[in-house]
Each structure stands twice: as C-alpha cells, then as structure tokens.
N, C-alpha and C positions, 0 to 999 in steps of 0.2 A: 311311388312317392313323387309328388310334384315339387317344383322349385320353391313354392310358397311355404310348404311344410318344413323344408330344410331350414329356411331363414327364421321362421318362428321357433323351431326347435333350438336353433343356435342361441337366439335371444333368451329363451327360457333357461337354457343351460347356463349362460353367463349370469343371469339374475340369481339362479339357484346357488351357484358357486359364491357369489357376492354375499348372499344371506348366510351361507354356511360359514364363510370367513368372518363375518361380523359376529355371529353367535360364538365362535371360538374365541375371538378377541374379548368379548364381554365376559365369557366364562373365566378366562385367565386374569382379566382385570379385577374380578371380584373374588377370586380364590387364591391367588398367589400371595404369600407373605412378603415377597420381595417388592411388590408394588403397593405402596401405601401413600397416604396423604397425611399431612399434619393434623393431629387430633384437635378438634374444636377450632379449626382454622377460622371459620366465619366469626365465632365469638371473640377470638383473639384479635382479629382485624378490627372488629367494631369497638373493642376496648383498648385501642392503642394508647389513649391518654393514661389509662391505668397502668399499662406496661411502662410508659415513660416515667410515671410517678414512682413505680416500684424500683426502677433503675436508679432514680435519685435517692431513694431510701437506702438502697444497697450501697451506694457511694458514701452516703452520710454515715452508715453503720461501719463500713470498712471491714466487715467480717470476711474471713477466708475459709473455704472448705477444703480440707486435705483428705483425699481418698486413697486408701491402700487396698490393693487386691492381691490376694494370695494365689498360688497356683491351683488350678482345678484338680480335684482328687476324687477317687472313687467312681463307682459305676454311674452315678448321676452327674459327674463333672461339677461338683459343688466347690466353690472357692470362698474362702473367708474374706470378708470385707470389713474395713474399719473406716469410719468417717469421723474426723476431728474438726470441730468448728473453733476457729480462733478469732480473737478481736484484732483490731489494727495494731496492737502492741505485741501480738503473737501469743498472748495468754489464752489458754483453753476457756471456752465459754461453757459454764456449767448450768444445768437446769433447762437446757434447750431441747426441743423436740425436732428430730430430723426425719423428713420423708424423702425418699429417693425413688425416681422412676428411671428405668434404663432400658435400652434396646440396642441391638446390633444394627449398624447403619444399613446393612444389606437386607435386614428383616424388620423394617420399622413398624410393621403391624403387630409384631410379637413383642409386647411391652411387659416388663416385670417391675413389681414394686416390692422389693425385699423388705422384710421386717427388720428394723434396726432397734437394738436395745441399748439404752445408756448404761455405762459402766459405773456411774456415780460421779465421774469427772466430766470432762468435755468430750469423751470419745463415745462412739456408738458402734456396736458390732452386729454383724449378721452374716448371712450366707446368700449366695446367688449361684444359679446354674449358668455355666458358660459352655454352651453347646458348639459355639463357633469361634474360631480365632478371627481377629480383625478389629476394625474400628467400632467402638461402642460410644453411645451418647448417654450421659448421666445428668439428670436434672434433679436439683435439690430445692426443698423448701424448708427453711429453718425458722422456727418460732420460739420466742422466749418472752414471756410477759405480753406486752402489746407490740413487740417488734416482730416483723416478718422480713426475712432475708431470702432471696432466691439466687441460685448460682447454677452454672452448668459446666460440665467438663466433657471433653471428647478425647478419648485416648485409645491406643492400640492395646488390645488385651490378648495375651497368649492363650491358645486353646488347650484342650485336653491333650495329654501326652499319648502318643501312639505307641503301642507295644510291639 
C-alpha cells in the first residue's frame, strides 16, 4: 500500500464517521419524546396580536382556574382531576366548557387532553394518566357563551407509588 492510499482511506474514514454521527443525531432528534418543540410555534408567532388580545380578555374577565390532582392509583396510574372555574369574586362559573391539554415538562411531545365533564355546578371532573413524577404543564381553554378565557398552570405532580 502506498502513502497516497493511506491518506485517502483516512479521509474517507473520517467522512464516514461524520455521516454516521449525523444520522444518529437526526434519528434521536425525531424519535425521542424528550426532545420537542412548541406545537404550532410558527402560527403562534405569526398571531402574536391575537395572543395579546386574548391576554387582555383574560384580564377583563378576571376568571381563575383551580386545578386539583389526586394521587395516581391502579395499574394505569390514573389520577382524578378536578377543574373549577371561578369569576373575579370567587364564585363558581356555571355552564362553561373546559378543555385541558397537559404534558410532562421532560416529555413535551407526549401531550394529553383529558375529557372533563361538568358536574352541573362550576366544577369539571376527569382522569389522567400520570406516568412520571415531576413538573407538568397544564393549558386551559374555558368558554361560556361568547366569552373565551385561557390559562396555564405549571406544577410538580407526585408520581405513582412504588411498592
């Protein structure tokens, strides 16, 4: 083997290693639930004025969202959740529809939208699976008549009990 072949082989080996490393990084970037981007980020950025208007509506309405999360139980680690919407005076708001989207902060690609059912008053109940202990993000959209209120909550949630 002459000297020229050695150097060509070395360059080809380095390029091959570089391509393999790039392919591995692309694979993990697209398959890991830990790596995520904000959903609809481009649309949200383009609609910043609408977001600012919604914040003004939220302040005008003065509503509050109270979230209660029970301890996860059973083989599926399901926890009871209750969402109560209150007006600025602290009274429960009846007749509202509540939608919730939630995700663990370390798994932002795994989003859940639990079904919440109204109890006839201002409370809405449902269940959600809590597979991981840690910080969770909760995003709410509350509608009643022509009013639309949005809120978010970030809190530490206890995980399933280990036996």
